[in-house]
Gaussian input, Z-matrix of N, CA and C with variables (Angstrom, degrees):
# hf/3-21g

backbone

0 1
 N
 C     1     B1
 C     2     B2     1     A1
 N     3     B3     2     A2     1     D1
 C     4     B4     3     A3     2     D2
 C     5     B5     4     A4     3     D3
 N     6     B6     5     A5     4     D4
 C     7     B7     6     A6     5     D5
 C     8     B8     7     A7     6     D6
 N     9     B9     8     A8     7     D7
 C    10    B10     9     A9     8     D8
 C    11    B11    10    A10     9     D9
 N    12    B12    11    A11    10    D10
 C    13    B13    12    A12    11    D11
 C    14    B14    13    A13    12    D12
 N    15    B15    14    A14    13    D13
 C    16    B16    15    A15    14    D14
 C    17    B17    16    A16    15    D15
 N    18    B18    17    A17    16    D16
 C    19    B19    18    A18    17    D17
 C    20    B20    19    A19    18    D18
 N    21    B21    20    A20    19    D19
 C    22    B22    21    A21    20    D20
 C    23    B23    22    A22    21    D21
 N    24    B24    23    A23    22    D22
 C    25    B25    24    A24    23    D23
 C    26    B26    25    A25    24    D24
 N    27    B27    26    A26    25    D25
 C    28    B28    27    A27    26    D26
 C    29    B29    28    A28    27    D27
 N    30    B30    29    A29    28    D28
 C    31    B31    30    A30    29    D29
 C    32    B32    31    A31    30    D30
 N    33    B33    32    A32    31    D31
 C    34    B34    33    A33    32    D32
 C    35    B35    34    A34    33    D33
 N    36    B36    35    A35    34    D34
 C    37    B37    36    A36    35    D35
 C    38    B38    37    A37    36    D36
 N    39    B39    38    A38    37    D37
 C    40    B40    39    A39    38    D38
 C    41    B41    40    A40    39    D39
 N    42    B42    41    A41    40    D40
 C    43    B43    42    A42    41    D41
 C    44    B44    43    A43    42    D42
 N    45    B45    44    A44    43    D43
 C    46    B46    45    A45    44    D44
 C    47    B47    46    A46    45    D45
 N    48    B48    47    A47    46    D46
 C    49    B49    48    A48    47    D47
 C    50    B50    49    A49    48    D48
 N    51    B51    50    A50    49    D49
 C    52    B52    51    A51    50    D50
 C    53    B53    52    A52    51    D51
 N    54    B54    53    A53    52    D52
 C    55    B55    54    A54    53    D53
 C    56    B56    55    A55    54    D54
 N    57    B57    56    A56    55    D55
 C    58    B58    57    A57    56    D56
 C    59    B59    58    A58    57    D57
 N    60    B60    59    A59    58    D58
 C    61    B61    60    A60    59    D59
 C    62    B62    61    A61    60    D60
 N    63    B63    62    A62    61    D61
 C    64    B64    63    A63    62    D62
 C    65    B65    64    A64    63    D63
 N    66    B66    65    A65    64    D64
 C    67    B67    66    A66    65    D65
 C    68    B68    67    A67    66    D66
 N    69    B69    68    A68    67    D67
 C    70    B70    69    A69    68    D68
 C    71    B71    70    A70    69    D69
 N    72    B72    71    A71    70    D70
 C    73    B73    72    A72    71    D71
 C    74    B74    73    A73    72    D72
 N    75    B75    74    A74    73    D73
 C    76    B76    75    A75    74    D74
 C    77    B77    76    A76    75    D75
 N    78    B78    77    A77    76    D76
 C    79    B79    78    A78    77    D77
 C    80    B80    79    A79    78    D78
 N    81    B81    80    A80    79    D79
 C    82    B82    81    A81    80    D80
 C    83    B83    82    A82    81    D81
 N    84    B84    83    A83    82    D82
 C    85    B85    84    A84    83    D83
 C    86    B86    85    A85    84    D84
 N    87    B87    86    A86    85    D85
 C    88    B88    87    A87    86    D86
 C    89    B89    88    A88    87    D87
 N    90    B90    89    A89    88    D88
 C    91    B91    90    A90    89    D89
 C    92    B92    91    A91    90    D90
 N    93    B93    92    A92    91    D91
 C    94    B94    93    A93    92    D92
 C    95    B95    94    A94    93    D93
 N    96    B96    95    A95    94    D94
 C    97    B97    96    A96    95    D95
 C    98    B98    97    A97    96    D96
 N    99    B99    98    A98    97    D97
 C   100   B100    99    A99    98    D98
 C   101   B101   100   A100    99    D99
 N   102   B102   101   A101   100   D100
 C   103   B103   102   A102   101   D101
 C   104   B104   103   A103   102   D102
 N   105   B105   104   A104   103   D103
 C   106   B106   105   A105   104   D104
 C   107   B107   106   A106   105   D105
 N   108   B108   107   A107   106   D106
 C   109   B109   108   A108   107   D107
 C   110   B110   109   A109   108   D108
 N   111   B111   110   A110   109   D109
 C   112   B112   111   A111   110   D110
 C   113   B113   112   A112   111   D111
 N   114   B114   113   A113   112   D112
 C   115   B115   114   A114   113   D113
 C   116   B116   115   A115   114   D114
 N   117   B117   116   A116   115   D115
 C   118   B118   117   A117   116   D116
 C   119   B119   118   A118   117   D117
 N   120   B120   119   A119   118   D118
 C   121   B121   120   A120   119   D119
 C   122   B122   121   A121   120   D120
 N   123   B123   122   A122   121   D121
 C   124   B124   123   A123   122   D122
 C   125   B125   124   A124   123   D123
 N   126   B126   125   A125   124   D124
 C   127   B127   126   A126   125   D125
 C   128   B128   127   A127   126   D126
 N   129   B129   128   A128   127   D127
 C   130   B130   129   A129   128   D128
 C   131   B131   130   A130   129   D129
 N   132   B132   131   A131   130   D130
 C   133   B133   132   A132   131   D131
 C   134   B134   133   A133   132   D132
 N   135   B135   134   A134   133   D133
 C   136   B136   135   A135   134   D134
 C   137   B137   136   A136   135   D135
 N   138   B138   137   A137   136   D136
 C   139   B139   138   A138   137   D137
 C   140   B140   139   A139   138   D138
 N   141   B141   140   A140   139   D139
 C   142   B142   141   A141   140   D140
 C   143   B143   142   A142   141   D141
 N   144   B144   143   A143   142   D142
 C   145   B145   144   A144   143   D143
 C   146   B146   145   A145   144   D144
 N   147   B147   146   A146   145   D145
 C   148   B148   147   A147   146   D146
 C   149   B149   148   A148   147   D147
 N   150   B150   149   A149   148   D148
 C   151   B151   150   A150   149   D149
 C   152   B152   151   A151   150   D150
 N   153   B153   152   A152   151   D151
 C   154   B154   153   A153   152   D152
 C   155   B155   154   A154   153   D153
 N   156   B156   155   A155   154   D154
 C   157   B157   156   A156   155   D155
 C   158   B158   157   A157   156   D156
 N   159   B159   158   A158   157   D157
 C   160   B160   159   A159   158   D158
 C   161   B161   160   A160   159   D159
 N   162   B162   161   A161   160   D160
 C   163   B163   162   A162   161   D161
 C   164   B164   163   A163   162   D162
 N   165   B165   164   A164   163   D163
 C   166   B166   165   A165   164   D164
 C   167   B167   166   A166   165   D165
 N   168   B168   167   A167   166   D166
 C   169   B169   168   A168   167   D167
 C   170   B170   169   A169   168   D168
 N   171   B171   170   A170   169   D169
 C   172   B172   171   A171   170   D170
 C   173   B173   172   A172   171   D171
 N   174   B174   173   A173   172   D172
 C   175   B175   174   A174   173   D173
 C   176   B176   175   A175   174   D174
 N   177   B177   176   A176   175   D175
 C   178   B178   177   A177   176   D176
 C   179   B179   178   A178   177   D177
 N   180   B180   179   A179   178   D178
 C   181   B181   180   A180   179   D179
 C   182   B182   181   A181   180   D180
 N   183   B183   182   A182   181   D181
 C   184   B184   183   A183   182   D182
 C   185   B185   184   A184   183   D183
 N   186   B186   185   A185   184   D184
 C   187   B187   186   A186   185   D185
 C   188   B188   187   A187   186   D186
 N   189   B189   188   A188   187   D187
 C   190   B190   189   A189   188   D188
 C   191   B191   190   A190   189   D189
 N   192   B192   191   A191   190   D190
 C   193   B193   192   A192   191   D191
 C   194   B194   193   A193   192   D192
 N   195   B195   194   A194   193   D193
 C   196   B196   195   A195   194   D194
 C   197   B197   196   A196   195   D195
 N   198   B198   197   A197   196   D196
 C   199   B199   198   A198   197   D197
 C   200   B200   199   A199   198   D198
 N   201   B201   200   A200   199   D199
 C   202   B202   201   A201   200   D200
 C   203   B203   202   A202   201   D201
 N   204   B204   203   A203   202   D202
 C   205   B205   204   A204   203   D203
 C   206   B206   205   A205   204   D204
 N   207   B207   206   A206   205   D205
 C   208   B208   207   A207   206   D206
 C   209   B209   208   A208   207   D207
 N   210   B210   209   A209   208   D208
 C   211   B211   210   A210   209   D209
 C   212   B212   211   A211   210   D210
 N   213   B213   212   A212   211   D211
 C   214   B214   213   A213   212   D212
 C   215   B215   214   A214   213   D213
 N   216   B216   215   A215   214   D214
 C   217   B217   216   A216   215   D215
 C   218   B218   217   A217   216   D216
 N   219   B219   218   A218   217   D217
 C   220   B220   219   A219   218   D218
 C   221   B221   220   A220   219   D219
 N   222   B222   221   A221   220   D220
 C   223   B223   222   A222   221   D221
 C   224   B224   223   A223   222   D222
 N   225   B225   224   A224   223   D223
 C   226   B226   225   A225   224   D224
 C   227   B227   226   A226   225   D225
 N   228   B228   227   A227   226   D226
 C   229   B229   228   A228   227   D227
 C   230   B230   229   A229   228   D228
 N   231   B231   230   A230   229   D229
 C   232   B232   231   A231   230   D230
 C   233   B233   232   A232   231   D231
 N   234   B234   233   A233   232   D232
 C   235   B235   234   A234   233   D233
 C   236   B236   235   A235   234   D234
 N   237   B237   236   A236   235   D235
 C   238   B238   237   A237   236   D236
 C   239   B239   238   A238   237   D237
 N   240   B240   239   A239   238   D238
 C   241   B241   240   A240   239   D239
 C   242   B242   241   A241   240   D240
 N   243   B243   242   A242   241   D241
 C   244   B244   243   A243   242   D242
 C   245   B245   244   A244   243   D243
 N   246   B246   245   A245   244   D244
 C   247   B247   246   A246   245   D245
 C   248   B248   247   A247   246   D246
 N   249   B249   248   A248   247   D247
 C   250   B250   249   A249   248   D248
 C   251   B251   250   A250   249   D249
 N   252   B252   251   A251   250   D250
 C   253   B253   252   A252   251   D251
 C   254   B254   253   A253   252   D252
 N   255   B255   254   A254   253   D253
 C   256   B256   255   A255   254   D254
 C   257   B257   256   A256   255   D255
 N   258   B258   257   A257   256   D256
 C   259   B259   258   A258   257   D257
 C   260   B260   259   A259   258   D258
 N   261   B261   260   A260   259   D259
 C   262   B262   261   A261   260   D260
 C   263   B263   262   A262   261   D261
 N   264   B264   263   A263   262   D262
 C   265   B265   264   A264   263   D263
 C   266   B266   265   A265   264   D264
 N   267   B267   266   A266   265   D265
 C   268   B268   267   A267   266   D266
 C   269   B269   268   A268   267   D267
 N   270   B270   269   A269   268   D268
 C   271   B271   270   A270   269   D269
 C   272   B272   271   A271   270   D270
 N   273   B273   272   A272   271   D271
 C   274   B274   273   A273   272   D272
 C   275   B275   274   A274   273   D273
 N   276   B276   275   A275   274   D274
 C   277   B277   276   A276   275   D275
 C   278   B278   277   A277   276   D276
 N   279   B279   278   A278   277   D277
 C   280   B280   279   A279   278   D278
 C   281   B281   280   A280   279   D279
 N   282   B282   281   A281   280   D280
 C   283   B283   282   A282   281   D281
 C   284   B284   283   A283   282   D282
 N   285   B285   284   A284   283   D283
 C   286   B286   285   A285   284   D284
 C   287   B287   286   A286   285   D285
 N   288   B288   287   A287   286   D286
 C   289   B289   288   A288   287   D287
 C   290   B290   289   A289   288   D288

   B1=1.4445
   B2=1.5276
   B3=1.2940
   B4=1.4560
   B5=1.5298
   B6=1.3279
   B7=1.4688
   B8=1.5159
   B9=1.3137
   B10=1.4670
   B11=1.5157
   B12=1.3286
   B13=1.4569
   B14=1.5204
   B15=1.3166
   B16=1.4631
   B17=1.5232
   B18=1.3316
   B19=1.4598
   B20=1.5317
   B21=1.3328
   B22=1.4618
   B23=1.5224
   B24=1.3130
   B25=1.4559
   B26=1.5204
   B27=1.3511
   B28=1.4590
   B29=1.5274
   B30=1.3148
   B31=1.4644
   B32=1.5136
   B33=1.3018
   B34=1.4581
   B35=1.5302
   B36=1.3017
   B37=1.4673
   B38=1.5319
   B39=1.3157
   B40=1.4759
   B41=1.5258
   B42=1.3155
   B43=1.4618
   B44=1.5256
   B45=1.3491
   B46=1.4583
   B47=1.5172
   B48=1.3131
   B49=1.4686
   B50=1.5277
   B51=1.3195
   B52=1.4623
   B53=1.5185
   B54=1.3119
   B55=1.4610
   B56=1.5269
   B57=1.3250
   B58=1.4646
   B59=1.5281
   B60=1.3209
   B61=1.4688
   B62=1.5208
   B63=1.3166
   B64=1.4621
   B65=1.5271
   B66=1.3234
   B67=1.4668
   B68=1.5305
   B69=1.3330
   B70=1.4712
   B71=1.5211
   B72=1.3158
   B73=1.4631
   B74=1.5272
   B75=1.3141
   B76=1.4718
   B77=1.5236
   B78=1.3145
   B79=1.4645
   B80=1.5280
   B81=1.3264
   B82=1.4671
   B83=1.5225
   B84=1.3401
   B85=1.4714
   B86=1.5326
   B87=1.3232
   B88=1.4610
   B89=1.5244
   B90=1.3366
   B91=1.4511
   B92=1.5142
   B93=1.3203
   B94=1.4597
   B95=1.5302
   B96=1.3222
   B97=1.4647
   B98=1.5244
   B99=1.3348
   B100=1.4630
   B101=1.5337
   B102=1.3131
   B103=1.4598
   B104=1.5221
   B105=1.3150
   B106=1.4602
   B107=1.5207
   B108=1.3179
   B109=1.4544
   B110=1.5197
   B111=1.3072
   B112=1.4642
   B113=1.5264
   B114=1.3340
   B115=1.4533
   B116=1.5195
   B117=1.3163
   B118=1.4523
   B119=1.5270
   B120=1.2999
   B121=1.4574
   B122=1.5199
   B123=1.3156
   B124=1.4600
   B125=1.5263
   B126=1.3197
   B127=1.4631
   B128=1.5164
   B129=1.3160
   B130=1.4511
   B131=1.5225
   B132=1.3331
   B133=1.4596
   B134=1.5275
   B135=1.3154
   B136=1.4626
   B137=1.5264
   B138=1.3293
   B139=1.4621
   B140=1.5351
   B141=1.3299
   B142=1.4757
   B143=1.5295
   B144=1.3085
   B145=1.4700
   B146=1.5184
   B147=1.3181
   B148=1.4620
   B149=1.5304
   B150=1.3208
   B151=1.4719
   B152=1.5279
   B153=1.3341
   B154=1.4567
   B155=1.5120
   B156=1.3371
   B157=1.4650
   B158=1.5188
   B159=1.3187
   B160=1.4610
   B161=1.5200
   B162=1.3256
   B163=1.4649
   B164=1.5181
   B165=1.3223
   B166=1.4656
   B167=1.5211
   B168=1.3188
   B169=1.4604
   B170=1.5298
   B171=1.3235
   B172=1.4648
   B173=1.5131
   B174=1.2987
   B175=1.4630
   B176=1.5180
   B177=1.3059
   B178=1.4537
   B179=1.5191
   B180=1.2986
   B181=1.4649
   B182=1.5152
   B183=1.3150
   B184=1.4568
   B185=1.5292
   B186=1.3226
   B187=1.4571
   B188=1.5160
   B189=1.3184
   B190=1.4560
   B191=1.5185
   B192=1.3448
   B193=1.4646
   B194=1.5216
   B195=1.3108
   B196=1.4730
   B197=1.5288
   B198=1.3275
   B199=1.4639
   B200=1.5236
   B201=1.3082
   B202=1.4610
   B203=1.5251
   B204=1.3283
   B205=1.4585
   B206=1.5263
   B207=1.3125
   B208=1.4564
   B209=1.5215
   B210=1.3169
   B211=1.4591
   B212=1.5232
   B213=1.3270
   B214=1.4578
   B215=1.5167
   B216=1.3273
   B217=1.4632
   B218=1.5271
   B219=1.3259
   B220=1.4651
   B221=1.5296
   B222=1.3365
   B223=1.4621
   B224=1.5287
   B225=1.3235
   B226=1.4474
   B227=1.5149
   B228=1.3237
   B229=1.4628
   B230=1.5259
   B231=1.3266
   B232=1.4671
   B233=1.5256
   B234=1.3166
   B235=1.4694
   B236=1.5288
   B237=1.3237
   B238=1.4571
   B239=1.5256
   B240=1.3151
   B241=1.4623
   B242=1.5166
   B243=1.3333
   B244=1.4608
   B245=1.5152
   B246=1.3203
   B247=1.4636
   B248=1.5242
   B249=1.3230
   B250=1.4641
   B251=1.5245
   B252=1.3215
   B253=1.4615
   B254=1.5315
   B255=1.3155
   B256=1.4712
   B257=1.5260
   B258=1.3262
   B259=1.4646
   B260=1.5225
   B261=1.3252
   B262=1.4637
   B263=1.5188
   B264=1.3172
   B265=1.4662
   B266=1.5264
   B267=1.3256
   B268=1.4625
   B269=1.5253
   B270=1.3215
   B271=1.4659
   B272=1.5245
   B273=1.3315
   B274=1.4691
   B275=1.5239
   B276=1.3327
   B277=1.4504
   B278=1.5113
   B279=1.3374
   B280=1.4593
   B281=1.5204
   B282=1.3061
   B283=1.4517
   B284=1.5160
   B285=1.3188
   B286=1.4530
   B287=1.5177
   B288=1.3066
   B289=1.4717
   B290=1.5178
   A1=109.64
   A2=115.76
   A3=121.49
   A4=110.99
   A5=115.95
   A6=120.73
   A7=108.91
   A8=116.83
   A9=122.10
   A10=108.93
   A11=116.16
   A12=122.34
   A13=108.13
   A14=116.82
   A15=122.62
   A16=108.75
   A17=115.93
   A18=121.84
   A19=108.76
   A20=116.66
   A21=121.71
   A22=109.19
   A23=115.89
   A24=121.16
   A25=106.82
   A26=115.75
   A27=120.38
   A28=110.48
   A29=115.27
   A30=122.69
   A31=107.82
   A32=115.94
   A33=121.74
   A34=108.97
   A35=116.06
   A36=121.78
   A37=110.90
   A38=116.09
   A39=124.21
   A40=114.69
   A41=117.11
   A42=120.05
   A43=112.86
   A44=118.30
   A45=120.70
   A46=116.28
   A47=118.76
   A48=120.92
   A49=111.59
   A50=116.11
   A51=120.72
   A52=110.98
   A53=117.40
   A54=120.97
   A55=110.42
   A56=117.26
   A57=120.98
   A58=110.97
   A59=117.47
   A60=120.45
   A61=110.04
   A62=117.69
   A63=120.92
   A64=111.16
   A65=117.49
   A66=120.79
   A67=110.86
   A68=117.12
   A69=120.03
   A70=109.54
   A71=117.54
   A72=121.21
   A73=111.08
   A74=117.53
   A75=120.21
   A76=110.69
   A77=117.70
   A78=121.98
   A79=112.18
   A80=117.24
   A81=120.15
   A82=111.91
   A83=115.18
   A84=122.04
   A85=112.30
   A86=116.06
   A87=120.08
   A88=110.65
   A89=116.23
   A90=122.03
   A91=109.65
   A92=115.33
   A93=119.62
   A94=109.07
   A95=116.26
   A96=120.54
   A97=112.10
   A98=116.97
   A99=119.88
   A100=112.18
   A101=117.60
   A102=121.36
   A103=110.00
   A104=115.89
   A105=121.60
   A106=110.11
   A107=116.15
   A108=121.15
   A109=107.29
   A110=116.10
   A111=121.26
   A112=111.63
   A113=116.84
   A114=121.51
   A115=110.27
   A116=115.83
   A117=120.11
   A118=108.38
   A119=116.16
   A120=122.02
   A121=111.17
   A122=117.04
   A123=120.31
   A124=112.96
   A125=118.97
   A126=120.74
   A127=108.11
   A128=115.58
   A129=119.91
   A130=114.97
   A131=119.10
   A132=116.22
   A133=110.98
   A134=115.62
   A135=121.46
   A136=113.03
   A137=117.68
   A138=120.73
   A139=110.94
   A140=116.46
   A141=119.78
   A142=110.67
   A143=115.84
   A144=119.14
   A145=111.53
   A146=116.04
   A147=119.98
   A148=111.82
   A149=115.88
   A150=120.57
   A151=113.24
   A152=116.94
   A153=120.64
   A154=113.80
   A155=117.29
   A156=121.81
   A157=109.68
   A158=115.75
   A159=121.13
   A160=108.09
   A161=116.28
   A162=121.56
   A163=110.40
   A164=116.58
   A165=121.83
   A166=109.67
   A167=116.35
   A168=120.58
   A169=109.26
   A170=115.42
   A171=120.75
   A172=108.64
   A173=115.22
   A174=117.77
   A175=111.35
   A176=114.35
   A177=123.33
   A178=106.51
   A179=116.31
   A180=120.35
   A181=110.72
   A182=114.66
   A183=122.11
   A184=107.18
   A185=115.34
   A186=119.62
   A187=109.21
   A188=114.43
   A189=121.47
   A190=106.26
   A191=115.99
   A192=121.88
   A193=109.05
   A194=118.87
   A195=120.09
   A196=112.30
   A197=116.79
   A198=120.89
   A199=109.60
   A200=115.77
   A201=121.63
   A202=107.25
   A203=116.20
   A204=121.27
   A205=108.26
   A206=115.92
   A207=121.59
   A208=107.61
   A209=116.17
   A210=121.92
   A211=107.19
   A212=115.91
   A213=120.92
   A214=108.50
   A215=115.46
   A216=122.62
   A217=107.50
   A218=117.17
   A219=121.38
   A220=110.96
   A221=116.54
   A222=119.53
   A223=110.61
   A224=116.69
   A225=120.30
   A226=113.84
   A227=115.85
   A228=120.25
   A229=109.91
   A230=116.91
   A231=121.47
   A232=113.10
   A233=118.12
   A234=120.67
   A235=112.04
   A236=117.32
   A237=121.29
   A238=111.92
   A239=116.36
   A240=121.71
   A241=113.27
   A242=117.51
   A243=120.78
   A244=112.19
   A245=115.97
   A246=121.03
   A247=110.27
   A248=117.31
   A249=121.82
   A250=109.78
   A251=117.40
   A252=121.33
   A253=111.15
   A254=116.95
   A255=121.49
   A256=110.10
   A257=116.80
   A258=121.37
   A259=111.08
   A260=116.57
   A261=119.80
   A262=112.16
   A263=117.60
   A264=120.84
   A265=112.11
   A266=117.49
   A267=121.55
   A268=113.06
   A269=116.83
   A270=120.60
   A271=112.01
   A272=114.97
   A273=121.59
   A274=110.68
   A275=116.09
   A276=121.13
   A277=109.74
   A278=115.83
   A279=120.19
   A280=110.43
   A281=114.60
   A282=122.89
   A283=105.41
   A284=116.77
   A285=122.17
   A286=108.72
   A287=115.24
   A288=120.40
   A289=108.70
   D1=140.14
   D2=-176.15
   D3=-86.16
   D4=140.24
   D5=173.58
   D6=-75.94
   D7=118.24
   D8=-178.74
   D9=-127.76
   D10=134.49
   D11=174.86
   D12=-123.98
   D13=130.84
   D14=177.72
   D15=-106.85
   D16=113.96
   D17=-175.21
   D18=-118.90
   D19=122.79
   D20=176.32
   D21=-96.24
   D22=139.94
   D23=175.06
   D24=-105.12
   D25=121.15
   D26=-176.52
   D27=-127.35
   D28=148.59
   D29=176.44
   D30=-177.94
   D31=171.36
   D32=174.88
   D33=-69.20
   D34=163.86
   D35=-179.69
   D36=-56.59
   D37=142.65
   D38=176.95
   D39=63.61
   D40=31.31
   D41=175.84
   D42=-102.11
   D43=0.15
   D44=172.01
   D45=100.25
   D46=20.00
   D47=-179.70
   D48=-61.59
   D49=-53.07
   D50=-177.84
   D51=-66.45
   D52=-38.54
   D53=177.55
   D54=-62.41
   D55=-41.23
   D56=177.84
   D57=-61.50
   D58=-45.97
   D59=179.47
   D60=-61.56
   D61=-44.01
   D62=178.07
   D63=-59.53
   D64=-42.95
   D65=179.75
   D66=-66.27
   D67=-36.76
   D68=176.23
   D69=-61.72
   D70=-44.27
   D71=179.96
   D72=-62.17
   D73=-37.98
   D74=176.08
   D75=-69.85
   D76=-39.83
   D77=-177.10
   D78=-64.63
   D79=-35.31
   D80=-179.53
   D81=-85.62
   D82=11.31
   D83=174.86
   D84=62.73
   D85=38.86
   D86=174.94
   D87=-69.66
   D88=-22.25
   D89=-179.50
   D90=-116.38
   D91=152.08
   D92=174.83
   D93=-67.47
   D94=153.84
   D95=-179.84
   D96=-59.97
   D97=-33.02
   D98=-177.32
   D99=-90.31
   D100=3.28
   D101=-179.20
   D102=-90.82
   D103=113.21
   D104=-179.14
   D105=-90.32
   D106=139.34
   D107=174.21
   D108=-127.69
   D109=108.87
   D110=-177.06
   D111=-77.98
   D112=-42.17
   D113=-177.70
   D114=-93.12
   D115=164.14
   D116=174.53
   D117=-69.05
   D118=128.79
   D119=-174.88
   D120=-65.35
   D121=-40.51
   D122=-174.53
   D123=-74.30
   D124=-27.18
   D125=175.93
   D126=-87.63
   D127=87.33
   D128=-167.76
   D129=-98.46
   D130=-19.74
   D131=-178.66
   D132=-92.05
   D133=158.71
   D134=-172.69
   D135=-60.05
   D136=-41.63
   D137=-178.20
   D138=-64.10
   D139=-39.14
   D140=177.85
   D141=-63.97
   D142=-42.85
   D143=179.68
   D144=-67.48
   D145=-38.11
   D146=179.18
   D147=-65.24
   D148=-44.06
   D149=-176.98
   D150=-86.31
   D151=-17.34
   D152=179.61
   D153=73.95
   D154=24.63
   D155=178.82
   D156=-135.75
   D157=157.86
   D158=173.48
   D159=-84.31
   D160=132.06
   D161=179.84
   D162=-108.46
   D163=-44.02
   D164=178.98
   D165=-112.19
   D166=138.67
   D167=176.70
   D168=-64.41
   D169=143.96
   D170=178.11
   D171=-137.32
   D172=154.75
   D173=179.94
   D174=-126.75
   D175=157.20
   D176=172.64
   D177=-143.59
   D178=166.67
   D179=-177.63
   D180=-127.89
   D181=142.88
   D182=171.20
   D183=-132.29
   D184=159.23
   D185=178.71
   D186=-111.23
   D187=141.13
   D188=172.66
   D189=-133.40
   D190=110.39
   D191=-172.44
   D192=53.26
   D193=-119.65
   D194=-179.41
   D195=-101.71
   D196=18.90
   D197=-177.42
   D198=-110.77
   D199=129.28
   D200=172.59
   D201=-92.04
   D202=122.48
   D203=-179.27
   D204=-108.90
   D205=114.41
   D206=174.53
   D207=-89.94
   D208=117.85
   D209=-179.70
   D210=-101.57
   D211=124.80
   D212=-177.84
   D213=-110.16
   D214=116.02
   D215=178.32
   D216=-88.00
   D217=123.57
   D218=-174.64
   D219=-111.34
   D220=156.20
   D221=174.53
   D222=-68.38
   D223=151.41
   D224=177.97
   D225=-107.15
   D226=-17.74
   D227=-177.46
   D228=-72.81
   D229=137.97
   D230=-175.84
   D231=-61.65
   D232=-23.93
   D233=178.18
   D234=-64.33
   D235=-19.43
   D236=-176.36
   D237=-112.75
   D238=27.86
   D239=-179.25
   D240=-60.92
   D241=-31.81
   D242=177.61
   D243=-62.53
   D244=-35.37
   D245=177.51
   D246=-65.84
   D247=-41.43
   D248=178.49
   D249=-65.36
   D250=-43.93
   D251=179.80
   D252=-60.31
   D253=-40.78
   D254=178.48
   D255=-61.30
   D256=-43.24
   D257=-179.59
   D258=-65.31
   D259=-42.11
   D260=-177.22
   D261=-61.98
   D262=-26.64
   D263=176.23
   D264=-69.52
   D265=-18.66
   D266=-178.39
   D267=-102.75
   D268=-16.66
   D269=-171.96
   D270=-83.01
   D271=146.37
   D272=173.34
   D273=-82.22
   D274=-26.26
   D275=-179.18
   D276=-163.61
   D277=172.93
   D278=179.73
   D279=-133.18
   D280=155.11
   D281=169.27
   D282=-113.84
   D283=112.53
   D284=179.78
   D285=-95.05
   D286=120.12
   D287=-179.76
   D288=-98.29

């Protein structure tokens, strides 16, 4: 059985949750050095990019030794609190920014 940890990143709107996840993905060398990413990777739908906020929670995975860490990027805007609550029911822990 694989060691899996589900970590949600939570904070108020515009505190850098999605930016942090994007930087983690770059730091673990998920992308080639010559691969440029202009937009935030985790904000993938058009409405999110247009408004500059996360609307739907999204996840990505990184490995640390033999542990798979699922990082869940959550919305920060109060209108999407139900989405955050749904994620928290699945997470093993949270990172509060």
